[in-house]
MDAnalysis code that builds the backbone (N, CA, C; Angstrom):
import MDAnalysis as mda
import numpy as np

u = mda.Universe.empty(648, n_residues=216, atom_resindex=np.repeat(np.arange(216), 3), trajectory=True)
u.add_TopologyAttr("name", ["N", "CA", "C"] * 216)
u.add_TopologyAttr("resid", np.arange(1, 217))
u.add_TopologyAttr("resname", ["MET", "VAL", "LEU", "GLU", "GLU", "GLY", "ALA", "GLU", "VAL", "THR", "THR", "VAL", "ALA", "ALA", "ARG", "THR", "VAL", "ASN", "LYS", "ARG", "HIS", "ILE", "THR", "ASP", "GLU", "GLN", "LEU", "LEU", "THR", "THR", "VAL", "THR", "GLN", "ALA", "ILE", "SER", "LEU", "GLY", "HIS", "TYR", "ILE", "ARG", "LYS", "HIS", "ALA", "ASN", "ARG", "LEU", "THR", "ALA", "THR", "ASP", "LYS", "VAL", "LYS", "LEU", "ALA", "LEU", "GLY", "VAL", "ALA", "LEU", "GLY", "GLN", "SER", "TYR", "LEU", "HIS", "SER", "ARG", "ASN", "PRO", "PRO", "PHE", "ALA", "CYS", "ASP", "LEU", "ARG", "LEU", "ARG", "ARG", "VAL", "VAL", "VAL", "MET", "SER", "ASP", "ASN", "THR", "PRO", "LYS", "LEU", "THR", "LYS", "PHE", "THR", "ALA", "LEU", "THR", "PRO", "GLY", "GLN", "GLU", "ALA", "GLU", "MET", "ARG", "ILE", "LYS", "GLU", "ASP", "VAL", "PHE", "ILE", "PHE", "GLY", "LYS", "LEU", "LEU", "TRP", "GLU", "LEU", "LEU", "THR", "GLU", "ARG", "LEU", "PRO", "TYR", "ALA", "ASP", "PRO", "ARG", "ASP", "THR", "LEU", "GLU", "TRP", "TRP", "ALA", "VAL", "SER", "GLU", "PHE", "ASN", "ARG", "PRO", "ALA", "LEU", "ASP", "ASP", "GLU", "ARG", "ILE", "THR", "ARG", "LEU", "ARG", "ARG", "GLY", "LYS", "LYS", "LEU", "GLN", "ASP", "LEU", "ILE", "GLY", "GLN", "CYS", "TRP", "ARG", "GLN", "GLU", "ALA", "SER", "THR", "ARG", "PRO", "SER", "ALA", "ASP", "ASP", "VAL", "VAL", "LYS", "GLU", "LEU", "ALA", "ALA", "ILE", "LEU", "ALA", "PRO", "SER", "THR", "MET", "GLU", "GLN", "LEU", "LEU", "ALA", "ASP", "LEU", "ARG", "ALA", "LEU", "ALA", "LYS", "GLU", "HIS", "GLN", "LYS", "LEU", "ALA"])
u.atoms.positions = np.array([
    [-4.350, -6.318, -13.539],
    [-3.773, -5.175, -12.283],
    [-3.111, -4.176, -12.867],
    [-1.888, -4.320, -14.049],
    [-1.220, -3.480, -14.327],
    [-1.330, -3.145, -15.726],
    [-1.245, -1.842, -15.893],
    [-1.005, -1.203, -17.271],
    [-0.105, -0.168, -17.453],
    [0.863, 0.187, -18.472],
    [1.161, 1.178, -18.575],
    [0.620, 2.066, -19.446],
    [0.955, 3.263, -19.623],
    [0.213, 4.377, -20.052],
    [1.067, 5.578, -20.780],
    [0.722, 6.324, -21.867],
    [1.602, 7.358, -21.898],
    [2.775, 7.009, -22.771],
    [3.582, 7.443, -22.635],
    [4.834, 7.523, -23.368],
    [5.576, 5.573, -23.496],
    [5.218, 5.240, -22.091],
    [5.628, 3.843, -22.070],
    [4.886, 2.686, -22.485],
    [3.460, 3.151, -22.998],
    [2.464, 2.026, -23.665],
    [3.499, 1.708, -25.095],
    [4.544, 1.718, -25.829],
    [4.859, 1.522, -26.668],
    [5.969, 0.209, -26.241],
    [6.598, 0.537, -25.206],
    [7.283, -0.354, -24.573],
    [6.573, -1.811, -24.073],
    [5.366, -1.543, -23.693],
    [4.527, -2.777, -23.445],
    [3.661, -3.442, -24.466],
    [3.362, -2.322, -25.455],
    [2.964, -3.172, -26.703],
    [3.711, -3.948, -27.198],
    [4.974, -3.639, -27.501],
    [5.962, -4.558, -27.966],
    [6.205, -5.926, -26.981],
    [6.470, -5.741, -26.204],
    [6.358, -7.009, -25.146],
    [5.164, -8.077, -25.463],
    [3.745, -7.160, -25.713],
    [2.836, -8.083, -25.672],
    [2.669, -8.777, -26.487],
    [2.768, -7.508, -27.937],
    [2.257, -8.452, -28.825],
    [3.322, -9.793, -29.511],
    [4.031, -9.700, -28.971],
    [4.986, -11.050, -29.343],
    [4.263, -12.255, -28.582],
    [3.894, -12.003, -27.304],
    [3.452, -13.196, -26.761],
    [1.729, -13.566, -26.903],
    [0.887, -12.004, -27.134],
    [-0.602, -12.713, -27.034],
    [-1.041, -11.731, -28.404],
    [-0.274, -11.162, -29.808],
    [-1.100, -10.682, -30.925],
    [-1.781, -9.744, -30.459],
    [-1.672, -9.106, -29.759],
    [-2.358, -7.696, -29.699],
    [-2.029, -6.755, -30.139],
    [-3.211, -5.982, -30.754],
    [-2.087, -5.042, -32.163],
    [-2.416, -3.684, -31.385],
    [-1.302, -2.624, -31.625],
    [-0.988, -1.471, -30.922],
    [-2.347, -1.101, -30.991],
    [-3.764, -1.153, -32.085],
    [-4.587, -0.276, -31.855],
    [-5.871, -0.954, -31.136],
    [-5.708, -2.086, -30.594],
    [-6.574, -2.861, -29.299],
    [-5.947, -2.216, -28.236],
    [-4.651, -1.822, -27.599],
    [-3.895, -1.283, -26.658],
    [-4.171, 0.078, -26.552],
    [-4.293, 0.921, -27.401],
    [-4.662, 2.335, -27.372],
    [-5.840, 2.438, -27.264],
    [-7.063, 1.501, -27.521],
    [-8.350, 1.640, -27.171],
    [-8.253, 1.218, -25.988],
    [-7.793, 0.354, -25.054],
    [-7.816, 0.047, -24.164],
    [-7.806, 1.286, -22.802],
    [-6.524, 2.004, -23.558],
    [-6.228, 2.971, -22.584],
    [-6.890, 4.149, -22.697],
    [-7.795, 4.529, -24.015],
    [-8.757, 5.420, -24.279],
    [-9.996, 5.090, -23.197],
    [-10.333, 3.873, -22.823],
    [-11.501, 3.693, -22.355],
    [-11.230, 3.712, -20.436],
    [-9.979, 4.200, -20.154],
    [-10.009, 4.369, -19.011],
    [-9.927, 5.709, -18.341],
    [-10.110, 5.803, -17.124],
    [-9.910, 7.241, -16.519],
    [-9.382, 7.395, -15.361],
    [-8.883, 8.537, -14.955],
    [-7.898, 8.018, -13.751],
    [-9.088, 7.843, -12.373],
    [-8.721, 7.250, -11.317],
    [-9.237, 7.182, -10.324],
    [-9.634, 8.068, -9.466],
    [-8.912, 9.420, -9.302],
    [-9.314, 10.662, -9.202],
    [-10.234, 11.135, -9.780],
    [-10.663, 11.187, -11.078],
    [-11.592, 11.427, -11.674],
    [-12.711, 10.613, -11.488],
    [-12.736, 9.285, -11.716],
    [-13.686, 8.102, -11.030],
    [-14.376, 8.443, -10.202],
    [-13.607, 9.011, -9.159],
    [-14.253, 9.259, -7.650],
    [-14.993, 10.528, -7.790],
    [-14.756, 11.415, -8.442],
    [-15.366, 12.939, -8.539],
    [-16.506, 12.593, -9.264],
    [-16.692, 11.669, -10.006],
    [-17.439, 11.372, -11.410],
    [-18.629, 10.491, -10.580],
    [-18.685, 9.720, -9.573],
    [-19.509, 8.852, -8.858],
    [-19.402, 9.606, -7.516],
    [-19.137, 10.854, -7.189],
    [-19.142, 11.201, -5.791],
    [-20.576, 10.967, -4.808],
    [-20.231, 10.395, -4.124],
    [-21.021, 10.179, -3.068],
    [-22.468, 8.911, -3.670],
    [-21.946, 8.545, -4.489],
    [-22.517, 7.251, -5.212],
    [-22.156, 5.878, -4.893],
    [-20.534, 5.976, -4.551],
    [-20.086, 4.521, -4.500],
    [-20.183, 4.171, -3.164],
    [-20.665, 2.849, -3.167],
    [-20.958, 2.092, -1.930],
    [-19.448, 1.224, -1.161],
    [-19.363, 1.079, 0.127],
    [-18.570, 0.814, 0.794],
    [-17.918, -0.480, 0.167],
    [-19.007, -1.526, -0.563],
    [-18.213, -2.681, -1.664],
    [-17.450, -2.221, -2.643],
    [-18.165, -1.025, -3.531],
    [-17.646, -0.470, -4.603],
    [-15.992, -0.002, -4.111],
    [-15.761, 0.658, -3.210],
    [-14.920, 0.848, -2.630],
    [-13.680, 0.416, -2.397],
    [-14.004, -1.128, -1.590],
    [-13.139, -1.891, -1.017],
    [-12.605, -2.487, -2.460],
    [-13.664, -3.107, -3.101],
    [-13.061, -3.605, -4.649],
    [-12.307, -2.872, -5.306],
    [-12.286, -1.573, -5.586],
    [-11.372, -1.106, -6.413],
    [-10.178, -0.805, -5.237],
    [-10.350, -0.475, -3.917],
    [-8.978, -0.811, -3.165],
    [-8.128, -2.529, -3.444],
    [-9.126, -3.186, -3.459],
    [-8.488, -4.541, -3.544],
    [-7.660, -4.969, -4.552],
    [-8.341, -4.065, -5.729],
    [-7.863, -4.105, -6.951],
    [-6.269, -3.811, -7.096],
    [-6.190, -2.314, -6.550],
    [-4.919, -1.690, -6.695],
    [-4.223, -2.618, -5.976],
    [-4.540, -2.922, -4.673],
    [-3.442, -3.924, -3.802],
    [-3.271, -5.124, -4.441],
    [-3.508, -5.502, -5.299],
    [-3.346, -7.002, -6.079],
    [-2.058, -6.666, -7.210],
    [-2.704, -5.475, -7.335],
    [-1.427, -4.986, -8.517],
    [-0.225, -4.804, -7.938],
    [-0.346, -4.027, -6.725],
    [1.013, -3.674, -5.893],
    [1.569, -4.915, -5.389],
    [0.818, -6.116, -5.050],
    [1.439, -7.112, -4.593],
    [2.095, -7.813, -5.478],
    [1.535, -8.152, -6.959],
    [2.097, -8.403, -7.721],
    [3.550, -7.693, -8.318],
    [3.808, -6.427, -8.534],
    [4.897, -5.725, -8.500],
    [5.967, -5.931, -7.643],
    [5.230, -6.136, -6.251],
    [6.397, -6.288, -5.248],
    [6.886, -7.441, -5.361],
    [6.098, -8.502, -5.820],
    [6.471, -10.218, -5.930],
    [7.694, -10.277, -7.044],
    [7.629, -9.423, -8.212],
    [8.527, -9.744, -9.319],
    [10.123, -9.412, -8.813],
    [11.037, -10.237, -9.762],
    [12.527, -10.110, -9.152],
    [13.116, -9.671, -10.420],
    [13.585, -8.308, -10.400],
    [13.500, -7.443, -9.314],
    [12.407, -7.032, -9.465],
    [11.792, -6.326, -7.800],
    [10.693, -5.834, -7.492],
    [10.479, -4.637, -8.139],
    [9.072, -4.226, -8.080],
    [8.616, -2.705, -8.784],
    [7.956, -1.909, -7.265],
    [8.642, -0.444, -7.861],
    [8.010, 0.210, -6.878],
    [6.768, 0.777, -7.826],
    [5.662, 1.188, -6.903],
    [4.688, 1.825, -7.415],
    [4.042, 3.169, -7.203],
    [3.627, 3.738, -8.136],
    [3.081, 5.349, -8.324],
    [1.654, 5.222, -7.780],
    [1.225, 5.649, -6.870],
    [-0.258, 4.909, -6.381],
    [-0.904, 6.308, -6.061],
    [-0.365, 7.711, -7.267],
    [-1.371, 8.442, -6.996],
    [-2.453, 8.540, -7.677],
    [-3.548, 9.381, -7.373],
    [-4.988, 8.981, -7.893],
    [-4.705, 9.142, -8.933],
    [-3.937, 9.984, -10.035],
    [-4.255, 10.365, -11.144],
    [-2.845, 9.210, -11.921],
    [-2.591, 8.452, -11.453],
    [-1.750, 7.438, -11.762],
    [-2.203, 5.917, -11.924],
    [-3.585, 6.028, -11.257],
    [-4.164, 4.725, -11.108],
    [-5.553, 4.926, -12.114],
    [-5.856, 3.999, -12.875],
    [-6.894, 4.351, -13.777],
    [-8.064, 3.221, -13.396],
    [-8.897, 3.571, -13.690],
    [-10.375, 2.938, -13.928],
    [-10.686, 2.374, -15.112],
    [-10.920, 1.109, -15.814],
    [-11.481, 0.755, -16.851],
    [-12.681, 0.467, -17.037],
    [-13.348, 0.479, -18.032],
    [-14.871, 0.578, -18.516],
    [-15.338, -0.653, -17.729],
    [-14.547, -1.546, -17.236],
    [-15.788, -2.765, -16.582],
    [-15.127, -2.376, -14.996],
    [-14.671, -1.037, -14.351],
    [-14.655, -0.640, -13.410],
    [-13.524, -1.581, -12.646],
    [-12.406, -2.134, -13.327],
    [-11.486, -2.306, -13.027],
    [-10.245, -1.775, -12.423],
    [-9.629, -1.485, -11.610],
    [-8.549, -0.703, -11.498],
    [-6.907, -0.959, -12.042],
    [-6.329, -0.421, -12.680],
    [-5.006, -0.841, -12.982],
    [-4.150, 0.551, -12.945],
    [-2.896, -0.305, -12.365],
    [-1.709, 0.657, -12.057],
    [-0.852, 0.743, -13.511],
    [-0.510, 2.319, -13.441],
    [0.080, 2.869, -14.866],
    [1.367, 2.798, -14.700],
    [2.089, 3.177, -13.832],
    [3.613, 3.886, -13.679],
    [4.363, 2.961, -12.635],
    [5.302, 2.413, -12.797],
    [5.767, 1.879, -12.023],
    [7.544, 1.768, -12.251],
    [8.504, 1.189, -11.206],
    [9.717, 1.502, -11.684],
    [10.220, 0.355, -10.801],
    [11.322, -0.360, -11.695],
    [11.858, -1.508, -10.991],
    [13.040, -0.991, -9.940],
    [13.467, -1.617, -9.134],
    [14.259, -1.459, -7.912],
    [15.385, -2.296, -8.219],
    [16.536, -2.088, -7.711],
    [17.547, -2.913, -7.044],
    [17.446, -3.553, -5.668],
    [17.250, -4.582, -6.312],
    [17.111, -5.748, -4.747],
    [18.321, -5.226, -3.552],
    [17.883, -5.140, -2.218],
    [18.809, -4.734, -1.338],
    [17.569, -3.739, -0.234],
    [18.628, -3.383, 0.915],
    [17.632, -2.441, 1.981],
    [16.921, -1.539, 1.409],
    [17.431, -0.549, 0.665],
    [17.043, 0.538, -0.259],
    [15.537, 0.110, -1.033],
    [15.485, -0.658, -1.752],
    [14.577, -1.395, -2.167],
    [13.246, -1.894, -1.273],
    [13.689, -2.616, -0.241],
    [12.517, -2.769, 0.599],
    [12.217, -1.887, 1.699],
    [12.921, -0.729, 1.774],
    [12.432, 0.396, 2.341],
    [11.399, 1.174, 1.399],
    [11.579, 1.305, 0.204],
    [10.940, 1.844, -0.735],
    [9.405, 1.061, -1.120],
    [9.921, -0.120, -0.689],
    [8.245, -1.454, -0.824],
    [7.382, -0.747, 0.405],
    [8.426, -0.432, 1.459],
    [7.618, -0.143, 2.673],
    [6.552, 1.487, 2.640],
    [7.565, 2.099, 1.637],
    [6.919, 3.407, 1.435],
    [5.688, 3.627, 0.589],
    [6.064, 2.435, -0.337],
    [4.339, 2.147, -1.488],
    [3.377, 1.454, -0.840],
    [3.460, 0.745, 0.789],
    [2.382, 0.537, 1.515],
    [1.843, 1.628, 2.302],
    [2.547, 2.602, 2.700],
    [2.124, 3.557, 3.137],
    [1.617, 4.487, 2.418],
    [1.863, 4.865, 1.138],
    [1.039, 5.588, 0.105],
    [-0.017, 4.951, -0.347],
    [-0.028, 3.091, -0.476],
    [-1.529, 2.642, -0.448],
    [-2.555, 3.419, 0.747],
    [-2.071, 3.534, 2.035],
    [-2.769, 3.951, 3.123],
    [-3.484, 5.307, 2.762],
    [-2.502, 6.027, 1.982],
    [-3.270, 7.325, 1.290],
    [-4.229, 7.368, 0.596],
    [-3.997, 6.451, -0.227],
    [-4.928, 5.881, -1.179],
    [-6.255, 5.677, -0.881],
    [-6.192, 4.727, -0.031],
    [-7.282, 3.836, 0.991],
    [-8.459, 4.804, 1.294],
    [-7.518, 5.841, 2.253],
    [-8.004, 6.930, 3.104],
    [-8.934, 7.729, 1.847],
    [-7.940, 8.442, 0.648],
    [-8.992, 9.394, -0.047],
    [-9.963, 8.715, -0.905],
    [-10.026, 7.185, -1.321],
    [-11.079, 6.465, -1.836],
    [-12.252, 6.369, -0.760],
    [-11.809, 6.233, 0.464],
    [-12.944, 6.035, 1.116],
    [-13.589, 7.490, 1.549],
    [-13.034, 8.255, 1.816],
    [-13.539, 9.603, 2.008],
    [-14.043, 10.411, 0.886],
    [-13.616, 10.220, -0.114],
    [-14.033, 10.580, -1.368],
    [-13.231, 12.407, -1.295],
    [-11.830, 12.279, -0.781],
    [-11.422, 13.920, -0.802],
    [-9.993, 13.646, -0.698],
    [-9.343, 14.606, -0.745],
    [-7.818, 14.663, -0.861],
    [-7.545, 15.037, 0.855],
    [-6.244, 14.802, 1.539],
    [-6.128, 14.844, 2.829],
    [-6.004, 16.498, 3.143],
    [-5.578, 16.758, 2.314],
    [-5.315, 18.383, 2.363],
    [-5.722, 19.672, 1.431],
    [-6.492, 20.377, 1.651],
    [-7.221, 21.576, 0.545],
    [-6.369, 22.026, -0.104],
    [-4.801, 22.389, 0.606],
    [-3.907, 23.206, 0.081],
    [-3.009, 22.226, -0.713],
    [-2.763, 22.445, -2.010],
    [-1.941, 21.631, -2.825],
    [-0.563, 21.443, -2.790],
    [-0.271, 22.719, -1.935],
    [1.301, 22.613, -1.520],
    [1.454, 21.645, -0.464],
    [0.540, 20.938, 0.406],
    [0.738, 20.193, 1.087],
    [1.160, 18.676, 0.497],
    [2.506, 18.496, 0.235],
    [2.853, 17.062, -0.406],
    [2.916, 15.865, 0.625],
    [2.988, 14.898, -0.076],
    [3.119, 13.509, 0.696],
    [4.274, 13.529, 1.558],
    [5.572, 13.986, 1.384],
    [6.651, 14.388, 1.941],
    [6.752, 14.912, 3.218],
    [5.598, 16.180, 3.194],
    [5.502, 16.957, 4.279],
    [4.864, 16.202, 5.375],
    [3.588, 15.702, 4.533],
    [2.563, 15.027, 5.737],
    [3.122, 13.744, 6.325],
    [4.026, 12.908, 5.709],
    [4.540, 11.623, 6.185],
    [5.478, 11.795, 7.309],
    [6.302, 13.034, 7.511],
    [7.236, 12.679, 8.318],
    [6.746, 12.470, 9.762],
    [5.575, 13.131, 10.434],
    [5.032, 13.114, 11.619],
    [3.774, 12.617, 11.112],
    [3.401, 11.544, 12.271],
    [2.309, 10.642, 12.171],
    [0.871, 12.251, 12.710],
    [1.578, 13.128, 13.512],
    [0.406, 14.010, 13.740],
    [0.024, 15.022, 12.415],
    [0.918, 14.824, 11.257],
    [0.359, 15.735, 10.063],
    [-0.509, 14.664, 9.559],
    [-0.935, 13.766, 9.533],
    [-1.791, 12.877, 8.716],
    [-3.182, 13.010, 9.075],
    [-3.878, 12.638, 7.966],
    [-5.368, 13.123, 8.367],
    [-5.861, 12.374, 9.334],
    [-7.063, 12.535, 9.687],
    [-7.732, 11.974, 10.848],
    [-8.507, 10.499, 10.378],
    [-7.925, 9.509, 11.263],
    [-8.212, 8.143, 10.861],
    [-9.814, 7.882, 11.216],
    [-10.360, 8.651, 12.240],
    [-11.518, 8.673, 12.623],
    [-12.862, 9.203, 11.645],
    [-12.427, 9.945, 10.402],
    [-13.173, 10.397, 9.615],
    [-14.782, 9.969, 9.757],
    [-15.570, 10.707, 9.572],
    [-17.126, 10.445, 9.794],
    [-17.148, 9.154, 8.315],
    [-16.741, 9.560, 7.342],
    [-17.005, 8.978, 5.833],
    [-16.260, 7.555, 6.626],
    [-15.432, 7.269, 6.816],
    [-14.989, 5.965, 6.864],
    [-15.512, 5.423, 8.369],
    [-15.772, 5.930, 9.427],
    [-16.303, 5.546, 10.451],
    [-17.616, 4.566, 10.396],
    [-18.586, 5.480, 9.290],
    [-20.028, 5.319, 8.918],
    [-19.903, 4.143, 8.221],
    [-19.020, 3.809, 7.544],
    [-18.865, 2.822, 6.606],
    [-19.240, 0.936, 7.296],
    [-19.792, 0.141, 6.386],
    [-19.835, -1.227, 7.181],
    [-18.317, -1.640, 7.000],
    [-18.061, -2.088, 7.905],
    [-16.532, -2.682, 8.517],
    [-15.678, -1.495, 8.220],
    [-16.229, -0.404, 8.743],
    [-15.675, 0.904, 8.913],
    [-14.100, 1.318, 9.938],
    [-14.479, 0.205, 10.934],
    [-13.359, 0.133, 12.036],
    [-12.254, -0.867, 11.571],
    [-12.674, -1.899, 10.869],
    [-11.515, -2.544, 10.015],
    [-10.606, -1.677, 9.072],
    [-10.973, -0.902, 8.515],
    [-10.957, -0.163, 7.229],
    [-9.684, 0.714, 7.933],
    [-10.177, 1.327, 8.639],
    [-9.716, 2.466, 9.781],
    [-8.331, 1.715, 10.252],
    [-8.411, 0.364, 10.714],
    [-7.497, -0.048, 11.454],
    [-6.073, -0.517, 10.221],
    [-6.766, -0.814, 8.961],
    [-5.776, -1.423, 7.884],
    [-5.341, -0.081, 7.582],
    [-5.519, 1.085, 7.735],
    [-5.091, 2.456, 7.243],
    [-3.775, 2.922, 8.127],
    [-4.339, 2.538, 9.285],
    [-3.312, 3.244, 10.506],
    [-2.088, 1.872, 10.633],
    [-2.439, 0.951, 10.189],
    [-1.132, -0.413, 9.916],
    [-0.453, 0.398, 8.688],
    [-0.691, 0.824, 7.901],
    [-0.171, 0.977, 6.601],
    [0.761, 2.413, 6.732],
    [0.229, 3.219, 8.097],
    [0.795, 4.442, 8.151],
    [1.565, 4.427, 9.824],
    [1.875, 3.428, 9.787],
    [3.099, 3.028, 11.205],
    [4.158, 3.966, 10.908],
    [4.516, 4.808, 12.146],
    [5.885, 5.518, 11.991],
    [7.024, 4.643, 11.596],
    [6.975, 3.413, 12.210],
    [8.318, 2.624, 12.043],
    [7.894, 1.243, 10.670],
    [8.837, 1.698, 9.673],
    [8.326, 0.871, 8.240],
    [8.191, -0.468, 8.329],
    [9.162, -0.560, 8.905],
    [9.250, -2.159, 9.130],
    [8.409, -2.979, 9.811],
    [7.316, -2.391, 10.804],
    [5.938, -2.976, 11.155],
    [4.773, -2.626, 10.477],
    [5.195, -2.145, 9.250],
    [3.926, -2.013, 8.277],
    [3.652, -3.556, 7.902],
    [2.413, -3.595, 7.169],
    [2.035, -4.632, 6.815],
    [2.539, -4.910, 5.357],
    [2.790, -5.944, 4.357],
    [3.135, -6.223, 3.310],
    [2.046, -6.236, 2.294],
    [2.380, -5.743, 0.939],
    [1.111, -5.757, 0.073],
    [0.279, -6.902, 0.072],
    [1.051, -8.175, 0.572],
    [-0.052, -9.337, 0.397],
    [-0.801, -9.467, 1.938],
    [-0.115, -8.603, 2.843],
    [-1.090, -8.983, 4.015],
    [-2.078, -8.097, 3.580],
    [-1.908, -6.708, 3.092],
    [-3.081, -5.831, 2.970],
    [-4.296, -6.672, 1.884],
    [-3.622, -7.291, 0.747],
    [-4.650, -8.110, -0.210],
    [-5.499, -8.991, 0.693],
    [-5.041, -9.589, 1.736],
    [-5.820, -10.610, 2.654],
    [-6.640, -9.987, 3.428],
    [-6.233, -8.836, 3.929],
    [-6.962, -7.881, 4.803],
    [-8.227, -7.167, 3.959],
    [-8.203, -6.707, 2.856],
    [-9.333, -6.414, 2.076],
    [-10.267, -7.535, 1.698],
    [-9.366, -8.456, 1.534],
    [-10.406, -9.553, 0.898],
    [-11.376, -10.079, 1.769],
    [-11.097, -10.266, 3.203],
    [-11.541, -10.515, 4.319],
    [-12.786, -9.660, 4.757],
    [-12.300, -7.944, 4.441],
    [-13.301, -7.134, 4.492],
    [-14.362, -7.215, 3.636],
    [-13.889, -7.716, 2.468],
    [-15.001, -7.468, 1.231],
    [-15.939, -8.536, 1.371],
    [-15.387, -9.779, 1.845],
    [-16.571, -11.004, 1.601],
    [-15.623, -12.150, 2.490],
    [-15.808, -12.092, 4.184],
    [-14.951, -13.095, 4.391],
    [-15.336, -14.710, 4.213],
    [-16.337, -14.980, 3.514],
    [-16.568, -16.252, 3.118],
    [-16.352, -16.713, 1.775],
    [-15.500, -15.322, 1.266],
    [-14.888, -15.658, -0.337],
    [-13.671, -15.697, 0.052],
    [-13.009, -15.424, 0.996],
    [-11.408, -14.595, 0.931],
    [-10.603, -15.843, 0.196],
    [-10.707, -17.065, 0.390],
    [-10.123, -18.293, -0.108],
    [-10.358, -18.163, -1.729],
    [-11.431, -18.043, -1.869],
    [-11.570, -17.740, -3.630],
    [-10.876, -16.984, -4.391],
    [-10.785, -15.699, -3.332],
    [-9.811, -14.414, -3.859],
    [-8.644, -14.518, -4.064],
    [-8.467, -15.237, -2.889],
    [-6.848, -15.870, -2.984],
    [-5.981, -16.453, -3.985],
    [-7.287, -17.611, -4.311],
    [-6.861, -18.649, -5.345],
    [-6.957, -18.074, -6.986],
    [-7.940, -16.604, -6.942],
    [-7.936, -15.994, -8.007],
    [-6.531, -14.963, -8.273],
    [-5.878, -14.284, -6.570],
    [-4.452, -13.692, -6.910],
    [-4.078, -14.571, -7.479],
    [-3.417, -15.945, -6.927],
    [-2.781, -16.922, -7.440],
    [-2.779, -17.208, -9.022],
    [-3.823, -17.431, -9.812],
    [-3.849, -17.488, -11.122],
    [-3.832, -16.275, -12.248],
    [-3.777, -15.330, -11.471],
    [-3.505, -13.938, -11.955],
    [-2.389, -13.577, -11.945],
    [-1.326, -14.248, -10.842],
    [0.144, -14.059, -10.742],
    [0.819, -14.950, -11.995],
    [0.159, -16.071, -11.909],
    [0.889, -16.835, -13.288],
    [0.278, -16.452, -14.433],
    [-0.574, -15.965, -14.388],
    [-1.256, -15.459, -15.934],
    [0.011, -14.153, -16.560],
    [0.558, -13.408, -15.516],
    [0.934, -12.257, -15.435],
    [2.749, -12.875, -15.639],
    [2.680, -13.915, -15.077],
    [4.377, -14.380, -15.444],
    [4.444, -14.979, -16.712],
    [3.397, -15.694, -17.308],
    [3.305, -16.131, -18.878],
    [3.619, -14.741, -19.754],
    [3.128, -13.512, -19.424],
    [3.332, -12.302, -20.355],
    [4.588, -11.773, -20.257],
    [5.316, -12.019, -18.775],
    [6.625, -11.453, -18.571],
    [7.736, -11.886, -19.226],
])
């Protein structure tokens, strides 16, 4: 669920080649097969099902959960242009930053969860929170009154739309300490996607985390 891109691809390639014998050509081919999540949403406008959207969100949440669990933890850049979708419709995170453990890192991790709520809103509604590009995340995050409506029709009409509304609302809580962890978000999305297979999805997450640890 995590992939570097652009100038930082070389760093990942050097670390990966030693472990898995993947060539630079293979890695670059993988990168060129990906498009940004924003582009993906526009390309498939009004054709993505609720299940499609929740699967994408869950993929992003899995990557975020993994990065937050590292020591030191990593903060994620979850802007639509920084999340890419591979040819198999799997989302991957392309930009993240190591944090110095401590209170500041804990706050940054909670900010990540807040931003995930924004990404989820954008994914479900297939639009940006504001038409004016000058409206930045910092501006609308200051006050809950500046945030887009949770009762947007594009969310409420979805299967399990109320649960998705509630999850976004939890991510956007004004008090950062009361926001869910990335692990909590994964569990919520897994339950929304397929309650009967939640345990299997969590087992897959644990297996994925072990695989990433082998590559680290």
